[in-house]
C-alpha positions as CSV (number, residue, x, y, z in Angstrom):
1,M,0.0,0.0,0.0
2,P,1.2,3.6,-0.6
3,K,2.1,6.0,2.1
4,S,-0.2,8.9,3.0
5,R,0.6,12.4,4.2
6,E,-1.6,14.1,6.7
7,W,-1.6,17.4,8.7
8,H,-1.5,17.2,12.5
9,L,-2.1,19.9,15.0
10,V,0.9,19.8,17.4
11,A,0.3,23.0,19.4
12,R,-2.7,25.2,20.2
13,P,-2.3,28.5,18.3
14,Q,-2.1,31.7,20.4
15,G,-3.6,34.4,18.1
16,W,-2.7,33.8,14.5
17,P,-1.7,30.2,13.7
18,A,1.9,29.7,13.0
19,P,3.6,27.0,10.9
20,D,5.2,25.5,14.1
21,D,1.7,24.7,15.4
22,F,1.3,22.0,12.6
23,A,3.2,19.1,11.2
24,L,2.9,17.2,7.9
25,V,3.2,13.6,8.9
26,E,3.7,10.5,6.7
27,T,1.6,7.4,7.7
28,E,0.8,3.9,6.5
29,V,-2.4,3.5,4.5
30,P,-4.7,0.9,6.2
31,E,-6.9,-1.7,4.6
32,P,-10.7,-1.0,5.0
33,G,-12.5,-3.1,7.6
34,P,-16.2,-4.1,7.4
35,G,-18.4,-1.2,6.5
36,Q,-15.4,1.0,5.6
37,I,-14.0,2.5,2.4
38,L,-10.5,3.8,1.6
39,V,-10.6,7.1,-0.2
40,R,-7.9,8.8,-2.2
41,N,-8.8,12.4,-1.6
42,L,-8.8,14.7,-4.6
43,Y,-10.1,18.0,-3.2
44,L,-9.9,19.3,0.3
45,S,-11.8,22.1,1.9
46,V,-10.4,24.8,4.3
47,D,-13.0,26.9,6.1
48,P,-13.0,29.6,8.8
49,Y,-14.6,27.4,11.4
50,M,-11.5,25.3,11.5
51,R,-9.7,28.0,13.4
52,G,-12.1,27.6,16.3
53,R,-11.5,23.9,16.5
54,M,-7.8,24.5,17.1
55,N,-8.7,26.0,20.5
56,D,-9.3,23.7,23.5
57,V,-12.6,25.2,24.4
58,K,-16.1,23.8,24.6
59,S,-18.1,24.6,21.4
60,Y,-20.6,23.1,19.0
61,A,-17.8,20.8,17.6
62,P,-15.1,19.1,19.6
63,P,-11.6,20.6,19.3
64,Y,-9.0,19.0,17.2
65,A,-6.8,16.6,19.1
66,L,-3.1,17.3,19.4
67,D,-0.8,15.0,17.4
68,A,-3.6,13.7,15.4
69,P,-4.9,14.4,11.9
70,M,-7.3,17.4,11.5
71,H,-10.8,17.0,9.9
72,G,-12.5,18.9,7.1
73,G,-14.6,18.4,4.1
74,A,-13.1,16.4,1.3
75,V,-14.1,14.7,-2.0
76,G,-12.2,11.7,-3.3
77,R,-12.3,8.5,-5.2
78,V,-12.9,5.1,-3.5
79,V,-9.8,2.9,-4.1
80,A,-11.0,0.0,-1.9
81,S,-14.3,-0.9,-0.3
82,A,-15.6,-3.3,2.3
83,A,-19.0,-1.7,2.5
84,E,-22.2,-2.5,0.6
85,G,-23.5,0.2,-1.7
86,V,-20.1,1.9,-2.3
87,A,-17.8,0.5,-4.9
88,A,-14.2,1.1,-5.8
89,G,-14.2,3.9,-8.4
90,D,-17.1,5.8,-6.8
91,H,-16.6,9.4,-5.8
92,V,-17.6,10.4,-2.3
93,L,-18.0,13.4,-0.1
94,H,-16.8,13.0,3.5
95,G,-15.3,14.8,6.5
96,L,-11.8,13.4,6.7
97,G,-9.8,16.0,4.9
98,W,-6.3,17.4,5.6
99,R,-4.8,14.1,4.3
100,E,-4.1,12.2,1.1
101,Y,-5.9,8.9,2.0
102,A,-8.8,8.6,4.3
103,L,-10.3,5.5,5.9
104,V,-14.0,6.4,6.2
105,D,-17.0,4.6,7.6
106,A,-19.3,4.3,4.6
107,A,-22.2,5.5,6.7
108,D,-20.4,8.9,7.0
109,A,-19.8,9.3,3.2
110,V,-22.1,10.5,0.5
111,V,-21.7,9.2,-3.1
112,V,-21.5,12.1,-5.5
113,D,-21.7,12.2,-9.3
114,P,-19.0,14.1,-11.2
115,A,-21.2,14.0,-14.3
116,R,-23.8,16.2,-12.6
117,A,-21.4,18.8,-11.2
118,P,-17.7,19.3,-10.9
119,L,-16.3,17.5,-7.8
120,T,-15.3,20.8,-6.2
121,A,-18.9,22.1,-6.3
122,Y,-19.8,19.5,-3.7
123,L,-17.4,21.3,-1.2
124,G,-18.7,24.7,-2.1
125,V,-21.7,25.9,-4.0
126,L,-23.6,22.6,-3.7
127,G,-21.9,21.7,-0.4
128,M,-21.8,23.0,3.2
129,T,-21.0,26.6,2.2
130,G,-23.9,26.7,-0.2
131,M,-26.3,25.2,2.3
132,T,-25.1,27.7,4.9
133,A,-25.9,30.6,2.6
134,Y,-29.3,29.2,1.6
135,A,-30.5,28.2,5.1
136,G,-29.1,31.3,6.8
137,L,-30.7,33.8,4.4
138,L,-34.0,32.2,3.7
139,R,-34.9,30.4,7.0
140,V,-32.8,32.1,9.7
141,A,-33.1,35.6,8.5
142,A,-36.4,35.0,6.8
143,M,-35.6,37.2,3.8
144,A,-38.7,38.2,1.9
145,E,-39.3,39.7,-1.5
146,G,-38.6,43.5,-1.4
147,D,-36.1,43.3,1.5
148,V,-32.8,45.3,1.4
149,V,-30.0,42.9,2.2
150,F,-26.5,43.5,3.5
151,V,-23.8,40.8,3.4
152,S,-20.4,41.0,5.0
153,G,-17.5,38.9,3.7
154,A,-19.4,39.0,0.5
155,A,-16.7,37.8,-1.8
156,G,-16.2,34.6,0.2
157,A,-17.7,31.2,-0.5
158,V,-20.8,31.8,1.7
159,G,-21.2,35.6,1.2
160,G,-21.1,35.5,-2.6
161,Q,-23.9,33.0,-2.7
162,V,-26.0,34.8,-0.1
163,G,-26.0,38.0,-2.2
164,Q,-26.9,36.1,-5.4
165,I,-29.7,34.1,-3.7
166,A,-31.1,37.3,-2.2
167,R,-31.2,38.8,-5.7
168,L,-32.8,35.7,-7.2
169,K,-35.4,35.7,-4.4
170,G,-36.5,39.3,-5.1
171,A,-34.5,41.5,-2.8
172,S,-35.0,45.1,-3.7
173,R,-31.4,45.9,-3.0
174,V,-28.3,43.8,-2.2
175,I,-25.2,45.3,-0.7
176,G,-21.9,43.6,0.1
177,S,-18.6,44.4,1.8
178,A,-15.2,42.9,0.8
179,G,-11.6,43.6,1.4
180,S,-10.3,44.8,-1.9
181,A,-11.3,46.9,-4.9
182,E,-11.0,43.8,-7.1
183,K,-13.5,41.9,-4.9
184,V,-15.8,44.9,-4.9
185,R,-15.9,44.8,-8.7
186,L,-16.6,41.1,-8.7
187,L,-19.6,41.6,-6.4
188,V,-21.2,44.2,-8.7
189,E,-20.1,43.2,-12.1
190,E,-20.3,39.4,-11.9
191,Y,-22.5,38.5,-8.9
192,G,-25.1,41.2,-9.5
193,F,-24.9,43.1,-6.2
194,D,-26.5,46.5,-6.4
195,A,-23.7,48.1,-4.4
196,A,-20.5,47.1,-2.7
197,F,-17.7,48.7,-0.7
198,N,-14.2,48.0,0.5
199,Y,-14.4,48.0,4.3
200,K,-10.7,49.1,4.4
201,D,-11.6,52.4,2.8
202,G,-13.3,53.9,5.8
203,P,-15.7,53.3,8.7
204,V,-18.2,50.5,7.8
205,A,-21.2,52.4,9.2
206,E,-20.5,55.4,7.0
207,Q,-20.0,53.3,3.8
208,L,-23.1,51.2,4.6
209,A,-25.2,54.4,5.2
210,A,-24.1,55.7,1.8
211,A,-25.0,52.4,0.1
212,A,-28.3,52.0,1.9
213,P,-29.5,55.5,2.9
214,D,-32.9,54.2,3.9
215,G,-31.6,51.3,6.0
216,I,-31.6,47.5,5.6
217,D,-34.0,44.7,6.5
218,V,-31.6,41.8,6.6
219,Y,-28.0,41.4,7.5
220,F,-26.0,38.2,6.9
221,D,-22.9,38.3,9.2
222,N,-19.7,36.5,8.4
223,V,-17.4,39.0,10.1
224,G,-18.7,40.3,13.4
225,G,-17.1,43.3,15.1
226,E,-17.4,46.6,13.4
227,H,-19.6,45.2,10.7
228,L,-22.1,43.8,13.1
229,E,-22.3,47.1,15.0
230,A,-22.8,49.0,11.7
231,A,-25.5,46.6,10.6
232,I,-27.5,46.9,13.8
233,G,-27.4,50.7,13.4
234,A,-28.8,50.3,9.8
235,L,-31.5,47.7,10.5
236,R,-35.0,49.0,10.1
237,V,-38.0,48.1,12.4
238,H,-38.3,44.2,12.5
239,G,-34.9,43.8,10.9
240,R,-33.3,40.4,11.1
241,A,-29.7,39.3,11.2
242,A,-28.3,35.8,10.6
243,L,-25.1,35.4,12.5
244,C,-23.0,32.9,10.6
245,G,-19.4,33.7,11.6
246,A,-17.1,36.3,13.1
247,I,-13.8,35.9,11.3
248,A,-12.7,39.4,12.4
249,Q,-12.1,38.0,15.9
250,Y,-11.1,34.4,15.4
251,N,-7.4,35.2,16.1
252,A,-7.9,37.7,18.8
253,T,-5.8,37.2,21.9
254,E,-7.8,39.8,24.0
255,P,-11.5,40.0,24.7
256,V,-13.3,41.5,21.7
257,R,-15.6,44.5,22.2
258,G,-19.2,43.7,21.4
259,P,-21.5,46.0,19.5
260,R,-22.2,49.1,21.5
261,N,-25.7,49.8,20.1
262,L,-27.6,46.7,21.2
263,G,-30.1,49.0,22.8
264,L,-31.5,49.6,19.4
265,M,-32.9,46.1,19.3
266,V,-35.7,46.9,21.7
267,G,-37.3,49.9,19.9
268,R,-36.7,48.5,16.5
269,R,-37.8,45.0,17.5
270,L,-34.7,43.4,15.9
271,T,-33.9,39.7,15.7
272,L,-30.2,38.6,15.8
273,R,-30.0,34.8,15.5
274,G,-26.9,32.6,15.4
275,F,-27.1,29.3,13.5
276,L,-25.3,26.2,12.4
277,V,-26.0,24.7,9.0
278,H,-26.3,21.2,10.5
279,D,-29.5,22.2,12.2
280,H,-31.2,22.7,8.8
281,Q,-30.4,19.6,6.8
282,D,-34.1,19.1,6.1
283,L,-33.7,21.9,3.5
284,R,-31.1,19.9,1.5
285,P,-33.4,18.5,-1.1
286,E,-35.0,21.9,-1.7
287,F,-31.5,23.5,-1.7
288,V,-30.0,21.0,-4.2
289,R,-33.0,21.3,-6.5
290,E,-33.2,25.1,-6.5
291,V,-29.5,26.0,-6.5
292,G,-28.7,23.2,-8.9
293,G,-31.2,24.7,-11.3
294,W,-29.7,28.2,-11.0
295,L,-26.3,26.8,-11.7
296,R,-27.4,24.9,-14.8
297,D,-29.1,27.9,-16.3
298,G,-26.2,30.3,-15.4
299,R,-28.2,32.5,-13.0
300,L,-25.9,31.8,-10.1
301,R,-22.1,32.2,-10.4
302,H,-19.4,31.0,-8.2
303,R,-15.6,31.4,-7.9
304,E,-13.0,29.0,-6.5
305,T,-9.4,29.7,-5.3
306,V,-7.5,26.4,-5.9
307,V,-4.1,25.7,-4.2
308,E,-2.2,22.6,-5.4
309,G,-0.7,19.9,-3.2
310,I,-1.1,18.6,0.3
311,E,2.1,20.3,1.3
312,N,0.3,23.6,0.7
313,N,-2.8,22.8,2.7
314,L,-1.7,24.8,5.7
315,E,-0.8,27.9,3.6
316,A,-4.2,27.7,1.9
317,F,-5.9,27.8,5.3
318,L,-3.7,30.7,6.5
319,G,-4.5,32.5,3.2
320,L,-8.2,32.0,3.9
321,L,-7.8,33.7,7.3
322,R,-6.0,36.6,5.6
323,G,-8.7,36.9,2.9
324,D,-6.5,35.9,0.0
325,N,-9.3,33.8,-1.5
326,T,-12.1,34.8,-3.8
327,G,-15.0,32.3,-3.4
328,K,-14.3,28.9,-2.0
329,M,-10.8,27.9,-1.0
330,I,-9.9,24.4,-2.3
331,V,-6.8,22.3,-2.1
332,A,-6.3,20.0,-5.1
333,L,-4.4,16.7,-4.8
334,P,-3.1,14.6,-7.7
335,A,-5.2,11.5,-8.4
336,E,-2.3,9.2,-7.6
């Protein structure tokens, strides 16, 4: 059997993760036991939530163990199977990324069809990030036709899809924030946002007020911090916010100041609701049907930033935290 390389967490990062917190380890590739499949991973996902799992704190997902391989979304080809219903040669989506070969319980894998969509799509636009956008906007924030919608981190894998879904569902105005002039152009010219701004160009509240002078009805939060405070200030009566992530504070070493204007929630009867995509899996058939249709007819666009090689998996993750990506960040591995 061939060798496999996998990334281990060897120390808990303090603030920004450093290369010394990780190790690329070579291991033996095992044979699958009953009910298991051996997968040669082809595409690996890196996502912001992974930073939180590097901390030894109680959360919605257990922390990564030290001196053990990390987990993350992956798509690969089955090279050996001891499970009914999954054959060698099938392609599967599973949760054992950050490694070249994965020994997976077949019950925890989903067979996917590369003829229906590119394999990378199952990690992004048709995967967890796409479902996060769909459920967060339409169920958690209860976006309705005619709403004015603001999305932070709008050039990322989730944010870019949120804005487009809002437009397709009849939002009267869609506004996004991003971290570069190039990303701002992408939002307006390719994704169809009505307005966008670079949050580095000035106070978020001022730029949001200029883009939405009459306020907003829905805020989809990927960033937290200054963005969340600005959005609360802009939300109209009965406004709703879906709190998906707070990447602005993931690497903070000191307590992060919360929004200073929460008092507005009372008079305006605002709803701020955090959510996890796993709580909304009942929407998956509807999501796949609707988003798949938009993809096929070209009404929904998506971007991917692809980094080659398992040896660059860590750098892809760090780049994600820096905002180097446009759309979904993917690590591609050779087939053999």
